N, C-alpha and C positions, 0 to 999 in steps of 0.2 A: 452517631453524631457526638462529638465532644463539645460541650456548650458550657460557657461560664458567663452568667450575667452579674456584673459587678458595679452597680450604681454607686458613686461616690458622694453625689450630692443631688438634691432635687433640682430639676430645671426651673428657670424663672419665667418661661413662656413656652407654651405649646404651639404658639403661632409664628415662631421664628422661622424664616425661610431656610431651606436646606441646601447645603453645598456638598457636592460629591468631591472629595480630595483625590481626584484622579482624572486624567485626560483619556482613560481607556474607553474606546467605543463599546467593547464588550460589557464592561460594568454599567455604562450608561444605558445600554439597551436593556439590561436586566432590570435596573432600577425603575425605568419607565413603566415596567409591568405593574408596579405597585400604585400607579395612578398619581404620584406626587409631583408637584413642580419643584424643579431643582436646577442649580447651575453647576458647572464643572470648573475646577481650578487645580493646576498642578501643585503638589505639596512642596516640591524641592527639598525633601528631607533626606538625610543620610541613611542609606540602606545597607551599610556594612555590617556583617555578622560579628557578634562579640565572641571571643574565644570560649569554646565549650558550650555555646548556646544551642539548647535543643530546638528542634524545628517548630514545635508548637509555640514555645516561648518567643522565638524569633518572629513568627507570623504575627503574634499578638503585639509585640513591641513595635514592629514596623507599622502595623495598622494604626496604633495609637499615635505613633510618631507623625504619620501622614496627616491624620485628622487634627492633632494638636498644632502643626505647622500652619495649616490654613486657618484654624480657629483663632490663632494668635493675631491674625490679620482682620478677622471678622468676628469680634468678640461677642456680638449679640446673636450670631446666627449658629444654627446647629450644623455641624460638619460630620460627614460620614467617610471614614478611612477604611481601606481594605488591602490585605496583602496575602499573597499565596506562596507557600513553600512546598517544594516537591522533595521528598525524602525517599531515597532507595538505599537501604542499609545505612551506612555511615555518610553517604554522599548527599549533599543538598544542591539541588539544581534550581537555577533561576531561569530567566529568558536566555535563549541561546545567542541571539543577536546576529549570528552568521550561519550560513549553510553547513559549514564544516562542524561547528559546534552542535548544531541540531543533530547531525548524524551521530556524532559521538555520544550525545545524550541518549538517543534511542538505542544505540547499541548496548549502552549500560542498562537501560530499562528492559530490554528484550528478555522475555521469559521470567520476569521478576514481579513480585507484588510490590506496589509502590503507593506511599502515602502522600496525599495531597491535603495539607492543612491550609484552609482558607479562613483568615480571621477578619473580623469586622470591629471598628470602634466608632461609637457616636458620642461626640463631645460638644460642649458649648463653653467658650472662653470665659464669658463674664460670671457664670455661676459655678464653674468648675465641674460641672456634671459630666460623668463619664460612664458609658455602658458599652460592654465589650462581650464578644463571644467568638468561638472558634469551631468551625465545621471540619469534620474529617471524612474524606472519601478515599477508599482503597481501590486501586486499579490494578488488575492482573494482566500484564501484557503477554501476548502470544510469543513465542520464539521467533525472532525476526532476523532474517538474513540481511547483509549489507545492501545487495541490490534492491531488495524490497524497500528498506529504509530510504535509500537514495530516490526511488520512484515516488515514495509518499512525500519526501521533503520537496521535490521538484514540483509535485502536483498541488501541495498545500503547505507552503513554507510558513510554519508557525513560529517565526522567529521572535515574536513578542509574547509568547506563552510559556510558562514554566513547564519544563519537561518536553517541550518542542512537539506537542500535539494538541489537536482540537477534538475533544470527544463529541462536540456538537456537529462536527463536520466529517471529513474522510478519516479522521483519527480514530473514529469508533472501529474502523476495520482492523486496527492494531491491538485491539483489546480481546482478552478472553473472558473477562468478568469485571463488573463494577459494583462495589459495595458502597451504598450511600443512602442517607436519609433525606438528601436534598440534592437533586440533580443540578441545580443552579450553582451549587458550591464549586463543582469541578470547573465550571465555565468562568468563575472568578468572583461571584458575589452571592452568597447563600441567602436567598430571599426569606426563607422560613425564619431564620434568626434575625435577619435584618428587620423584618416586619415586627417581631418581637421586641427588639430594641427600640424601634421607633414608637411603638405602643407604650413601652416603658417610660419614654420621654414625653409622652403626652400627645403625640400625633394621633389624629383621627384617621383610622384605616378600616377597611372591611373586616 
């Protein structure tokens, strides 16, 4: 696990309600496991990669941007942002969006070890508090034929998932091995580090 906890200021209140800066049902389902009440809001932030930006830096920057965009609209509340970047060699893969793109992504991932960087950022606008971390999961994909990939994409179209597969579903059949300190990181929200960030901010958790 690659983790960085970087508080820039102390929070002004541990009782501020929490907003998840995402409309993702996957992240919402994961966050509910921590037993905290929260709302969801789309961040509407720019997700363009900067020239030469490394995958971990990109994931962290986008997680911060999402959290800060929502925090600017709700300055007294805590906001949690998250972003995932899939790196296969020099190629960075996002959500495929289409069946054809999903097939092309999986053809690229076939037989390769792929890094999934899942970053989280917790911030509060009024205090300027910022806590952040990045989880790393390495997935080794089996060699996959095009026909097998097409069957998978038709059975479980993961068009809203970086790398075009869901390890929590049928996508696990595409893998030869997964190396991770937190299985929830690959799904989209690493709860081990999220819990640590929330505790740093003063939230009461188990």
